[in-house]
C-alpha positions in Angstrom: -7.6 10.0 -12.8 -5.3 6.6 -13.2 -5.6 4.6 -16.4 -7.5 1.3 -16.1 -5.0 -1.0 -14.9 -4.8 -4.6 -17.0 -3.6 -7.5 -14.3 -1.4 -10.3 -16.0 -1.9 -12.7 -12.8 0.3 -15.4 -12.5 0.4 -17.2 -9.0 0.9 -16.2 -5.4 -0.8 -13.5 -3.2 0.7 -10.6 -5.7 -2.2 -10.2 -8.3 -4.6 -9.4 -5.4 -2.4 -7.0 -3.2 -2.5 -5.3 -7.0 -6.2 -5.4 -6.7 -6.4 -4.6 -3.6 -4.5 -0.7 -4.3 -6.5 -0.2 -7.4 -9.8 -0.7 -4.8 -8.1 1.4 -2.2 -7.3 4.5 -4.7 -10.3 4.2 -6.6 -8.9 3.1 -9.6 -10.4 0.9 -12.3 -9.1 -2.8 -12.7 -8.9 -5.8 -14.7 -7.9 -9.3 -14.2 -6.2 -11.5 -17.0 -6.0 -14.8 -15.0 -2.9 -17.1 -17.2 -4.7 -20.6 -16.7 -2.2 -23.2 -15.1 -0.8 -20.2 -12.9 -3.4 -18.1 -11.6 -6.3 -19.3 -9.7 -9.3 -17.7 -10.7 -11.7 -18.3 -7.6 -9.2 -15.5 -5.8 -11.0 -13.0 -8.5 -14.5 -13.8 -7.4 -16.1 -9.9 -7.3 -13.3 -8.7 -9.5 -13.7 -7.9 -13.3 -11.8 -10.7 -15.1 -11.3 -13.8 -17.4 -8.9 -16.5 -17.8 -7.0 -17.4 -20.6 -4.3 -20.2 -21.8 -0.7 -19.1 -22.0 -1.1 -19.7 -25.9 -3.7 -17.6 -27.2 -2.1 -14.3 -27.6 -5.4 -13.0 -29.9 -7.5 -13.4 -27.4 -5.7 -12.0 -24.5 -5.4 -8.9 -26.6 -8.8 -8.6 -28.1 -9.6 -9.3 -24.0 -7.7 -6.7 -22.4 -8.9 -4.0 -25.6 -12.7 -5.3 -25.0 -12.5 -4.1 -21.2 -11.0 -0.9 -22.0 -7.2 -1.8 -20.4 -4.6 1.1 -21.0 -1.7 0.0 -18.9 -0.4 -3.4 -18.1 1.4 -4.9 -15.2 2.8 -9.0 -15.2 2.6 -10.4 -11.6 3.0 -13.8 -9.9 5.1 -16.3 -11.3 4.3 -18.9 -13.8 5.6 -22.1 -14.5 7.7 -21.7 -18.2 5.8 -24.2 -20.3 7.4 -26.0 -23.5 6.1 -24.8 -27.1 4.4 -27.8 -27.3 2.3 -27.0 -24.5 1.8 -23.7 -25.4 0.0 -24.6 -28.2 0.0 -20.7 -29.4 -2.6 -19.3 -31.9 -1.6 -17.3 -34.9 -0.8 -14.1 -32.6 1.0 -16.1 -30.2 2.9 -17.7 -33.2 4.2 -14.9 -34.7 5.3 -13.3 -31.6 7.1 -16.5 -30.5 8.6 -17.1 -34.0 10.1 -13.0 -34.0 11.9 -13.7 -30.1 12.9 -17.0 -30.7 11.4 -18.8 -27.6 13.8 -21.2 -27.6 16.7 -19.1 -27.1 15.8 -16.9 -24.3 15.7 -17.2 -20.3 13.3 -16.4 -18.1 14.2 -12.3 -18.2 15.1 -12.1 -21.6 11.4 -14.3 -22.7 9.7 -11.4 -20.4 11.6 -8.6 -21.8 11.0 -9.6 -25.4 7.1 -9.9 -24.5 6.9 -6.0 -22.6 8.4 -5.1 -25.9 5.3 -6.9 -27.7 2.9 -6.0 -25.5 4.1 -2.2 -25.8 4.4 -2.3 -29.4 0.1 -3.1 -29.4 -0.2 0.3 -27.8 -0.2 -0.8 -23.8 2.0 1.0 -21.3 3.6 -1.6 -19.0 4.2 -0.6 -15.6 6.2 -2.6 -12.6 4.8 -3.7 -10.0 6.8 -1.6 -7.5 5.4 1.6 -9.4 2.5 0.3 -8.0 3.4 -1.2 -4.6 6.2 0.8 -3.9 6.2 0.2 0.0 6.5 -3.7 -0.3 10.1 -3.1 -1.5 12.7 -4.3 1.1 14.9 -1.8 2.7 18.6 -2.5 3.7 20.0 -4.0 6.6 17.9 -6.1 9.2 14.8 -6.3 9.8 13.3 -8.2 13.2 15.5 -9.1 15.8 18.3 -11.4 14.7 21.4 -10.6 12.4 23.9 -12.5 10.5 27.2 -13.7 12.6 30.3 -14.3 10.8 30.0 -17.2 9.3 26.3 -16.4 7.9 27.6 -13.0 6.7 30.4 -14.9 4.6 27.8 -17.2 3.1 25.5 -14.4 2.2 28.7 -12.7 0.3 29.9 -15.9 -1.7 26.2 -16.9 -2.0 25.8 -12.9 -3.9 28.8 -14.2 -5.9 26.7 -17.1 -7.2 23.4 -16.0 -7.8 25.2 -12.8 -9.5 26.6 -15.4 -11.6 23.3 -17.3 -12.2 21.4 -14.0 -12.9 24.6 -13.0 -15.7 23.3 -16.5 -17.3 19.4 -15.8 -17.2 19.1 -18.8 -14.9 17.8 -18.0 -11.5 17.3 -15.0 -8.8 18.7 -17.4 -5.1 20.9 -19.6 -4.0 21.6 -21.6 -0.9 25.0 -21.2 0.8 26.1 -23.6 4.4 29.5 -22.8 5.3 31.1 -22.0 2.2 29.2 -25.0 0.2 26.5 -24.6 -2.5 23.6 -26.8 -1.2 21.2 -25.4 -4.1 20.8 -22.5 -6.6 17.1 -22.0 -8.5 16.5 -22.4 -11.9 12.8 -23.6 -13.1 11.5 -25.1 -10.2 11.4 -21.6 -8.3 12.7 -20.5 -4.7 10.3 -22.8 -2.6 11.2 -26.0 -4.3 15.0 -25.4 -4.1 14.6 -24.6 -0.3 13.2 -28.0 0.5 16.3 -29.1 -2.0 19.2 -27.6 -0.2 17.3 -28.6 3.6 17.3 -32.5 2.2 21.5 -31.5 1.3 22.2 -30.0 4.9 25.2 -30.5 6.9 26.3 -30.9 10.3 26.5 -27.7 11.6 25.0 -24.0 11.7 22.9 -23.9 9.0 23.0 -22.1 5.2 21.5 -19.1 4.3 19.3 -18.2 1.2 20.2 -15.6 -0.7 18.0 -14.0 -3.3 18.4 -11.0 -5.7 17.2 -10.0 -9.0 19.6 -10.6 -12.1 21.9 -8.0 -13.3 20.1 -5.6 -15.7 16.9 -7.6 -15.6 13.8 -6.1 -16.7 12.4 -4.8 -13.5 8.6 -4.3 -15.1 8.6 -8.3 -14.8 9.9 -11.1 -12.3 11.0 -8.7 -9.3 11.9 -11.2 -6.7 9.6 -12.1 -4.1 9.4 -12.9 -0.5 6.6 -13.3 2.1 5.8 -15.6 4.8 5.8 -18.8 3.6 9.6 -18.6 2.7 10.5 -17.6 6.3 8.4 -21.2 7.0 10.4 -23.2 4.4 13.8 -21.7 5.3 12.9 -23.1 9.0 12.0 -26.7 7.5 15.0 -27.2 5.8 17.0 -25.8 8.5 18.6 -22.1 7.5 19.5 -19.7 9.6 18.1 -16.8 7.3 17.5 -14.7 4.3 19.4 -12.1 2.5 17.3 -9.9 -0.2 18.7 -7.3 -2.7 17.4 -3.9 -1.1 15.1 -2.1 -3.4 14.5 -4.4 -5.6 13.0 -7.3 -4.0 9.0 -7.6 -3.0 8.6 -8.2 0.8 4.7 -9.6 1.0 2.7 -9.4 5.0 6.4 -7.6 6.0 5.3 -7.4 9.7 3.9 -11.1 9.6 7.5 -12.2 8.2 9.3 -10.3 10.5 7.3 -12.0 13.9 7.4 -15.6 11.8 11.2 -14.5 11.3 11.6 -13.7 14.8 10.0 -16.4 16.2 12.0 -19.0 13.8 14.8 -17.3 15.1 15.8 -16.4 11.1 17.6 -13.2 10.3 16.2 -11.2 7.2 18.6 -8.6 6.1 18.7 -6.4 3.2 22.1 -5.8 0.8 22.7 -3.2 -1.1 24.4 -4.1 -4.6 25.4 -1.6 -6.7 
């Protein structure tokens, strides 16, 4: 029998997909919803609790009391300041050890995973449970990037690799060789909206979204869904390039249908 799974739930639909997968295979599951990120109303009927981000001791107690053995982190969480965290004694001990101010998101999440493993939990990646959601290589849907869009994708990959090496973000928008925006703390949807306000005349830009070089795969894999396509359409973009094998695609059929209707391409790129 599979170990009971604990879901550290942030925003979005991904935590619910994990719950559904566990139910489908008869696996016991418990959701620890992070206050200010996850909507606890989504987990009505699912064993769950809500804690604030800085409540490390309480979170560990709740997970142990509910018999959790494996943990998965799912859904974005807006990174707070240390003052906003108001860490309890366990949280303060952890943050003092890892140096919260000096870490980017991936560094912080990697350090958090080590802390959780030190407490006896096995931390697994979303893709180990929802592997069927990983983006495939090549185009999906009806449309393909033309020569200009393909060049923008190549340039965007270089830009995002540079961002990722600094542990800053996972995405950029490029139009006709011009970087309209890069992702930082605001997230992908806000990046797309901001880039839309800066678009130039002529063929629209492309969104490029990949994992950071050397990224801890058990946390914060790039994720897209139909909402990403809708945001790209509103911003006047022509398509989306995603890292094959390292990007989660939610509601693939719906996403493809939305992209086809909007005339956008969606393509998976392989990165060595």
